[in-house]
C-alpha positions as CSV (number, residue, x, y, z in Angstrom):
1,M,26.7,-15.4,-19.2
2,P,24.7,-12.5,-17.2
3,S,24.5,-13.0,-13.5
4,G,21.3,-13.6,-11.8
5,K,20.8,-9.8,-10.8
6,T,21.4,-8.8,-14.1
7,V,18.6,-11.1,-15.6
8,K,16.4,-10.1,-12.8
9,L,17.0,-6.3,-13.3
10,I,16.6,-6.6,-17.4
11,V,13.3,-8.6,-16.7
12,Y,12.0,-6.1,-14.1
13,E,12.9,-3.2,-16.4
14,V,11.4,-4.7,-19.3
15,L,8.2,-5.4,-17.6
16,Q,8.0,-1.8,-16.0
17,F,8.5,-0.2,-19.3
18,A,5.7,-2.5,-21.1
19,A,3.6,-1.6,-18.1
20,L,4.4,2.0,-18.9
21,V,3.8,1.8,-23.2
22,V,0.9,-0.8,-23.7
23,P,-1.9,0.9,-21.8
24,V,-1.0,4.1,-23.6
25,F,-1.5,2.7,-27.2
26,V,-4.3,0.5,-26.4
27,I,-6.3,3.3,-25.1
28,M,-5.4,5.6,-27.9
29,E,-5.9,3.0,-30.4
30,R,-9.2,2.7,-29.1
31,F,-9.8,7.0,-28.6
32,A,-8.6,6.9,-32.6
33,G,-11.0,4.4,-33.7
34,L,-13.8,6.5,-31.9
35,I,-12.7,9.6,-33.4
36,R,-13.0,7.8,-36.9
37,D,-16.4,6.7,-36.0
38,V,-17.8,10.1,-35.2
39,K,-16.4,11.8,-38.4
40,G,-18.0,9.2,-40.4
41,R,-15.1,6.6,-41.0
42,D,-12.6,9.6,-41.6
43,V,-9.2,7.7,-41.1
44,T,-7.1,11.1,-41.2
45,G,-8.1,11.5,-37.4
46,Y,-7.1,8.1,-36.4
47,W,-3.8,8.3,-38.0
48,L,-3.4,11.6,-35.9
49,V,-4.6,10.5,-32.7
50,V,-1.8,7.5,-33.6
51,A,0.6,9.3,-34.4
52,A,0.3,11.6,-31.4
53,S,0.5,8.5,-29.2
54,I,3.7,7.5,-30.6
55,A,5.0,10.9,-30.2
56,Y,4.1,11.2,-26.4
57,V,5.6,7.6,-25.6
58,T,8.6,8.7,-27.3
59,S,9.1,12.0,-25.9
60,A,8.3,10.8,-22.1
61,T,10.4,7.6,-22.4
62,L,13.6,9.8,-23.5
63,L,13.0,12.9,-21.6
64,V,11.4,11.4,-18.2
65,W,11.6,7.7,-17.6
66,V,15.1,6.8,-18.7
67,P,17.0,9.6,-17.3
68,L,14.8,8.5,-13.7
69,K,15.7,4.9,-14.0
70,Y,19.6,6.1,-14.6
71,V,19.8,8.1,-11.5
72,T,17.7,5.3,-9.6
73,L,19.7,2.5,-11.1
74,R,22.9,4.4,-10.1
75,K,21.8,5.3,-6.6
76,R,22.6,8.6,-6.6
77,R,22.8,10.3,-3.4
78,F,19.7,12.6,-3.9
79,I,17.8,9.4,-4.9
80,S,19.4,7.1,-2.2
81,E,18.0,9.6,0.8
82,I,14.5,9.0,-0.6
83,T,12.9,6.6,1.8
84,Q,9.4,8.0,2.5
85,W,8.2,7.8,-1.2
86,R,8.9,6.2,-4.3
87,P,9.8,8.2,-7.6
88,T,9.6,5.7,-10.3
89,A,5.8,5.0,-9.2
90,L,5.4,9.1,-8.9
91,A,6.6,9.1,-12.8
92,Y,4.7,5.9,-13.7
93,L,1.2,7.7,-12.4
94,L,1.9,11.1,-14.4
95,L,3.2,9.5,-17.3
96,S,0.8,6.5,-18.1
97,T,-2.0,6.4,-15.5
98,L,-3.4,10.2,-15.8
99,P,-3.2,10.1,-19.6
100,C,-5.1,7.0,-19.6
101,F,-7.9,8.2,-17.1
102,A,-7.8,11.7,-19.1
103,I,-8.5,9.9,-22.7
104,L,-11.1,7.6,-20.9
105,I,-12.8,10.9,-19.6
106,A,-12.6,12.7,-23.0
107,S,-13.8,9.8,-24.9
108,S,-17.1,10.2,-22.8
109,K,-17.1,13.8,-23.5
110,V,-16.8,13.3,-27.6
111,Q,-19.7,10.9,-27.4
112,L,-22.0,13.0,-25.1
113,D,-21.4,16.1,-27.6
114,S,-21.9,14.3,-30.9
115,G,-25.4,12.5,-29.3
116,Q,-24.2,9.1,-30.3
117,R,-22.6,5.8,-28.2
118,F,-20.1,4.0,-30.2
119,D,-17.7,2.8,-27.4
120,H,-17.5,3.0,-23.4
121,F,-14.3,1.3,-23.0
122,A,-15.8,-1.4,-21.0
123,E,-13.8,-4.0,-20.2
124,L,-10.0,-4.6,-21.9
125,P,-8.5,-0.7,-21.8
126,V,-9.6,-0.1,-18.2
127,S,-8.7,-3.8,-16.9
128,L,-5.2,-3.3,-18.6
129,V,-4.5,0.1,-17.3
130,L,-5.2,-1.1,-13.6
131,F,-3.5,-4.2,-14.3
132,S,-0.2,-2.4,-15.5
133,L,-0.7,0.0,-12.2
134,I,-0.7,-3.1,-9.9
135,C,2.5,-4.9,-11.9
136,V,4.6,-1.9,-11.3
137,D,3.5,-1.8,-7.6
138,I,4.6,-5.4,-7.2
139,I,8.0,-4.9,-8.8
140,E,8.7,-2.0,-6.9
141,R,7.9,-4.0,-3.5
142,I,9.4,-7.3,-4.7
143,R,12.6,-5.8,-6.4
144,P,14.7,-5.8,-3.1
145,H,14.3,-9.3,-2.6
146,R,15.9,-12.7,-4.7
147,L,13.0,-14.7,-6.9
148,M,15.5,-18.0,-6.4
149,G,16.2,-20.1,-2.7
150,S,14.9,-18.9,0.4
151,A,14.0,-15.4,0.9
152,N,16.6,-12.5,2.5
153,H,14.7,-11.2,5.2
154,M,11.1,-12.2,4.1
155,N,11.6,-15.8,5.6
156,S,8.6,-18.1,5.8
157,D,9.5,-18.7,9.1
158,F,9.9,-15.4,10.5
159,D,7.2,-12.6,10.7
160,V,8.4,-9.3,11.6
161,S,4.7,-8.2,12.2
162,R,4.6,-10.7,15.2
163,P,6.5,-10.3,18.7
164,V,10.1,-11.7,18.4
165,L,12.9,-12.7,21.2
166,T,15.2,-10.2,20.8
167,H,18.0,-10.9,23.5
168,L,18.1,-11.9,27.2
169,K,19.4,-9.7,29.7
170,Q,20.3,-10.4,33.3
171,V,18.9,-8.4,35.8
172,T,18.7,-8.4,39.3
173,S,16.0,-9.5,41.6
174,V,14.5,-8.1,44.3
175,S,16.2,-10.7,46.7
176,G,19.5,-9.9,45.3
177,Q,19.1,-6.2,46.0
178,L,18.6,-7.1,50.0
179,P,21.6,-6.0,52.1
180,A,23.7,-8.0,53.8
181,E,22.9,-6.6,57.5
182,E,19.6,-8.2,58.3
183,G,17.5,-7.5,61.8
184,Q,17.1,-9.9,64.8
185,N,14.1,-11.6,62.9
186,G,15.6,-11.9,59.7
187,A,13.8,-8.9,58.1
188,I,15.2,-5.8,56.9
189,P,13.6,-2.4,57.2
190,D,12.4,-2.4,53.4
191,Q,10.6,-5.7,53.6
192,A,9.0,-4.3,56.9
193,E,7.9,-1.2,54.8
194,A,6.7,-3.3,52.3
195,R,4.6,-5.5,54.6
196,N,3.1,-2.3,55.7
197,G,1.9,-1.6,52.2
198,S,4.8,0.9,51.1
199,T,6.5,0.0,48.2
200,I,10.1,1.0,47.2
201,N,11.0,1.9,43.5
202,R,14.0,0.0,42.4
203,R,13.1,0.3,38.7
204,E,16.6,1.4,38.0
205,D,18.4,-1.1,40.1
206,L,16.3,-3.8,38.6
207,T,17.5,-3.0,35.0
208,E,21.0,-1.7,35.5
209,S,22.6,-3.5,38.0
210,P,25.3,-6.1,37.1
211,Y,24.6,-8.6,39.8
212,S,22.4,-11.0,38.7
213,T,20.1,-14.1,40.2
214,R,17.2,-14.4,37.8
215,P,17.1,-14.4,34.0
216,T,14.4,-12.0,32.6
217,A,13.5,-11.9,28.7
218,A,13.3,-8.7,26.9
219,Y,10.9,-8.8,24.3
220,L,10.0,-6.5,21.1
221,Y,5.9,-6.6,21.3
222,S,3.3,-6.1,18.6
223,S,-0.1,-7.1,18.1
224,S,-0.8,-11.0,18.5
225,P,1.8,-13.7,19.6
226,R,3.9,-15.3,17.7
227,P,2.6,-18.8,16.4
228,V,4.8,-21.9,16.8
229,P,5.9,-23.7,13.9
230,Y,4.2,-27.0,13.0
231,S,6.5,-29.9,12.7
232,G,3.9,-32.6,11.9
233,P,3.8,-34.7,8.6
234,L,1.5,-31.7,7.0
235,R,3.8,-29.1,8.1
236,F,4.1,-28.1,4.2
237,L,0.8,-26.6,4.7
238,W,1.9,-24.1,7.3
239,R,4.7,-22.8,4.9
240,K,4.6,-19.2,3.9
241,D,6.6,-16.9,1.9
242,G,6.7,-13.0,2.2
243,R,7.5,-13.0,-1.3
244,S,4.2,-14.4,-2.4
245,E,1.8,-12.3,-0.2
246,V,3.5,-9.3,-1.9
247,F,1.0,-10.1,-4.8
248,V,-1.9,-10.7,-2.5
249,E,-1.1,-7.3,-0.4
250,C,-0.8,-5.4,-3.8
251,F,-4.0,-6.9,-5.4
252,L,-5.9,-6.1,-1.9
253,F,-4.4,-2.5,-2.0
254,W,-6.1,-1.8,-5.1
255,L,-9.0,-3.8,-4.9
256,D,-11.2,-0.7,-4.0
257,V,-10.2,1.6,-6.8
258,V,-10.7,-1.5,-9.2
259,E,-14.5,-1.4,-8.1
260,L,-14.9,2.3,-8.6
261,V,-13.3,2.2,-11.9
262,R,-16.0,-0.5,-12.8
263,V,-18.8,1.5,-11.8
264,A,-17.5,3.9,-14.2
265,G,-17.7,1.7,-16.9
266,E,-21.3,1.1,-16.6
267,P,-23.1,2.9,-19.3
268,L,-25.6,4.9,-17.3
269,V,-22.4,6.5,-15.4
270,F,-20.0,6.5,-18.6
271,Y,-22.6,8.5,-20.5
272,S,-23.2,11.3,-18.0
273,A,-21.3,13.7,-15.9
274,W,-20.6,11.5,-13.2
275,V,-18.1,10.0,-15.2
276,F,-15.4,13.1,-14.1
277,P,-15.6,12.5,-10.3
278,V,-15.3,8.8,-10.6
279,Y,-11.8,8.8,-12.5
280,I,-10.5,12.1,-10.5
281,L,-11.4,10.4,-7.3
282,A,-9.6,7.2,-8.7
283,F,-6.4,8.8,-9.8
284,L,-6.0,10.7,-7.0
285,S,-6.5,7.8,-4.7
286,S,-3.8,5.9,-6.6
287,L,-1.2,8.6,-5.8
288,R,-1.1,6.4,-2.5
289,M,1.2,4.1,-4.4
290,V,3.8,6.9,-4.4
291,I,4.3,6.3,-0.7
292,S,6.8,3.5,0.9
293,P,4.5,0.8,2.0
294,Q,6.6,1.3,5.3
295,S,5.4,4.5,5.6
296,S,2.8,5.7,8.6
297,L,1.7,8.4,6.5
298,L,-0.3,5.6,4.5
299,S,-3.2,5.1,6.7
300,F,-3.9,9.0,6.9
301,A,-3.3,8.9,3.0
302,G,-5.9,5.9,2.8
303,V,-8.6,7.5,4.7
304,M,-8.3,11.0,3.1
305,L,-7.6,10.2,-0.7
306,Q,-9.7,6.9,-0.7
307,D,-12.0,6.2,1.7
308,L,-13.4,9.5,2.4
309,P,-14.2,10.5,-1.0
310,F,-15.1,7.2,-2.0
311,F,-17.8,7.0,0.5
312,V,-19.3,10.3,-0.7
313,V,-19.5,9.6,-4.5
314,R,-20.8,6.2,-3.8
315,V,-23.9,7.2,-1.7
316,A,-24.2,9.9,-4.5
317,L,-24.0,7.4,-7.5
318,I,-26.6,4.8,-5.2
319,A,-29.0,7.8,-4.8
320,V,-29.1,8.9,-8.4
321,F,-28.6,5.6,-10.3
322,G,-29.6,2.7,-7.9
323,F,-27.1,0.1,-6.6
324,V,-24.7,0.5,-9.4
325,T,-21.9,-0.6,-6.9
326,P,-22.4,-3.1,-4.0
327,L,-23.6,-1.5,-0.7
328,L,-20.7,-3.5,0.7
329,Y,-17.8,-1.1,-0.6
330,P,-19.5,2.0,0.7
331,L,-20.1,0.6,4.1
332,K,-16.1,-0.5,4.0
333,N,-15.3,3.2,3.4
334,F,-17.7,4.6,5.9
335,L,-16.2,1.7,8.8
336,V,-12.7,2.6,8.1
337,S,-12.9,6.2,8.1
338,L,-14.9,6.1,11.2
339,T,-12.6,3.9,13.0
340,F,-9.5,5.6,12.0
341,I,-11.0,8.9,13.2
342,Y,-11.9,7.2,16.4
343,F,-9.0,5.7,17.4
344,T,-6.4,8.2,16.1
345,W,-8.0,11.6,17.7
346,I,-10.9,10.8,19.5
347,A,-10.2,7.9,21.9
348,K,-7.4,9.9,22.9
349,L,-9.2,12.9,24.2
350,K,-8.8,13.9,28.1
351,I,-12.7,12.7,28.7
352,F,-11.8,8.8,27.3
353,K,-8.6,8.5,29.7
354,R,-10.1,8.0,32.6
355,H,-11.7,4.8,30.7
356,S,-8.7,3.9,29.1
357,M,-9.1,0.2,30.6
358,F,-11.8,-0.4,28.1
């Protein structure tokens, strides 16, 4: 009887391999049918494309995917030292997402050259490619955590994004630092100077002295206070688990890309030259998946690879084709880019430092 870790590993690997090969087969089969229709029901071109897809998937699996999975699961030294990016995600993007987007662009070009419209790959193929991409991202994020029982370090009652009481440290109060000798009126010179408005810097003494009379809590602060757990009769409504939030975060992470690719499925856009920049920018944005979720580079990559170029192409699409995309998305791209540039660079200039209290 295999252990739970072995079963989980097998399930993860099967799902990732299915996400790798199924979109390629579906897209290539639809493209083969398109070639058959363009050439007047010629089945030779159809089976050539199908055979090419089988050969490609076999070669990519044996030459790239299996060796990469072997060194990843065996935790070789040069793989285990990688913490800022994910090799499996990069391999998936190059082996599956890139060929699928290329075939979608090629299908548009073939129909434009032939002067006929047969299939614009509207729903199933594109949704399958994006859903497989999201599944691979979810598996990579949830892989370190167990699926049954309580979470390990993603505890529902413990939120690492909020302030946490780390330890209590005994520090010396100001009164504990006073010397034994006092003046005739019960005050020492330091106290007299403090009454006259001067201050004495005792920061090192307050934190390093072993003599303590007043406990002080040391906290690790974040953006907002930690909520108090609810313990009433409806406490089950307050329960949460980080493992389930991974699924929500992954779908929200890809929502902007999904909307842009949906615009590429519109017949006005798909049967025009605008399909090229749309799919190219969508693939460049998907490269953010390679960066580890905890990396600080992810915010910069999100603005440079997604929000700025998406804003430009969406404004151009609205100007050419009308409102093929909701106005909410270019506004989101503009605001995200503007706030990132302002708070990262502009707000830190010397001219703004005098107004730092605002």
